[in-house]
C-alpha positions as CSV (number, residue, x, y, z in Angstrom):
1,Y,-8.8,-35.0,20.3
2,Q,-9.2,-38.6,21.3
3,D,-12.4,-37.8,23.1
4,D,-13.8,-36.2,19.9
5,I,-12.8,-39.3,17.8
6,A,-14.4,-41.6,20.3
7,E,-17.6,-39.5,20.4
8,L,-17.8,-39.5,16.6
9,N,-17.2,-43.2,16.4
10,E,-20.0,-43.8,19.0
11,I,-22.4,-41.6,17.0
12,A,-21.5,-43.4,13.8
13,K,-22.4,-46.8,15.3
14,H,-25.9,-45.6,16.0
15,R,-26.5,-43.9,12.6
16,P,-27.2,-45.8,9.5
17,R,-24.5,-45.9,6.9
18,S,-26.7,-44.3,4.2
19,T,-27.2,-41.2,6.5
20,L,-23.4,-40.8,6.8
21,V,-22.9,-41.2,3.1
22,L,-25.6,-38.5,2.4
23,G,-24.0,-36.2,4.9
24,I,-20.6,-36.6,3.3
25,A,-22.0,-36.1,-0.1
26,Q,-23.7,-32.9,1.1
27,E,-20.5,-31.7,2.6
28,N,-18.6,-32.4,-0.6
29,R,-21.2,-30.4,-2.6
30,Q,-20.8,-27.5,-0.2
31,I,-17.0,-27.7,-0.5
32,R,-17.2,-27.7,-4.3
33,E,-19.5,-24.7,-4.3
34,L,-17.2,-22.8,-1.9
35,Q,-14.2,-23.7,-4.2
36,Q,-16.1,-22.4,-7.2
37,E,-17.0,-19.2,-5.3
38,N,-13.4,-18.7,-4.3
39,R,-12.3,-19.1,-8.0
40,E,-14.9,-16.5,-9.0
41,L,-13.8,-14.1,-6.2
42,Q,-10.2,-14.5,-7.2
43,A,-10.9,-13.7,-10.8
44,A,-13.0,-10.7,-9.8
45,L,-10.1,-9.5,-7.5
46,E,-7.6,-9.9,-10.3
47,E,-9.9,-8.0,-12.7
48,H,-10.3,-5.1,-10.2
49,Q,-6.5,-5.0,-9.5
50,S,-5.8,-4.8,-13.3
51,A,-8.4,-2.0,-13.6
52,L,-6.9,-0.1,-10.7
53,E,-3.4,-0.5,-12.2
54,L,-4.7,0.9,-15.5
55,I,-6.4,3.8,-13.7
56,M,-3.2,4.6,-11.8
57,Q,-1.1,4.5,-14.9
58,K,-3.5,6.9,-16.7
59,Y,-3.5,9.2,-13.6
60,R,0.3,9.3,-13.6
61,E,0.5,10.0,-17.3
62,H,-2.2,12.8,-16.9
63,T,-0.3,14.3,-14.0
64,V,3.0,14.4,-15.9
65,K,1.3,16.1,-18.9
66,L,-0.4,18.6,-16.6
67,I,2.8,19.4,-14.9
68,Q,4.6,19.8,-18.2
69,S,1.9,22.1,-19.5
70,Y,2.8,24.8,-16.9
71,P,6.0,26.5,-17.9
72,L,8.4,27.2,-15.1
73,E,9.4,30.8,-14.5
74,K,13.1,31.3,-14.4
75,V,14.2,33.5,-11.6
76,D,17.6,35.0,-10.9
77,S,17.2,35.1,-7.1
78,F,15.2,33.8,-4.2
79,P,14.5,36.8,-1.9
80,Y,13.9,34.6,1.2
81,L,17.0,32.5,0.6
82,G,18.9,35.7,0.0
83,S,18.2,36.7,3.5
84,I,19.5,33.4,4.9
85,L,22.5,32.8,2.6
86,D,25.4,35.1,1.8
87,E,27.0,35.6,-1.6
88,T,29.3,32.6,-1.1
89,G,26.5,30.1,-0.3
90,E,27.3,30.1,3.4
91,T,24.6,30.7,6.1
92,D,24.3,34.4,6.9
93,V,26.2,35.5,10.0
94,D,23.1,36.6,11.9
95,V,21.2,33.4,11.0
96,K,24.2,31.2,11.8
97,A,24.4,32.9,15.3
98,R,20.7,32.2,15.9
99,M,21.1,28.6,14.8
100,Q,24.1,28.1,17.1
101,K,22.2,29.6,20.0
102,Q,19.5,27.0,19.5
103,G,22.1,24.2,19.1
104,L,21.3,23.7,15.4
105,P,24.1,23.0,12.8
106,S,24.6,25.6,10.1
107,Y,24.8,24.5,6.5
108,S,26.7,25.5,3.5
109,F,25.1,25.6,0.1
110,N,28.3,26.4,-1.6
111,S,28.9,24.3,-4.8
112,K,32.7,24.1,-4.5
């Protein structure tokens, strides 16, 4: 760091002051332009984010309406579950034996 400072000081001694002032003014202009561009990009990003939030809200509302438009069919039994569970909500004996053979826990779906 000290070497860089010394080098810059040496260069500054050999350059006219007006050249340094012009260089600094140009850098300041570029910084202001970049700051303005950053503000514009931030505004655009916020606008896009708001638009995306609105789109997602409309999508969720539409999905809920679509799901609600299809009536659910009430069924008295589930054939596949009937082959796994017995009348009490316990795992069927044959299924339980196969699960234990595999080292898996059996479950109760009894609502007691």
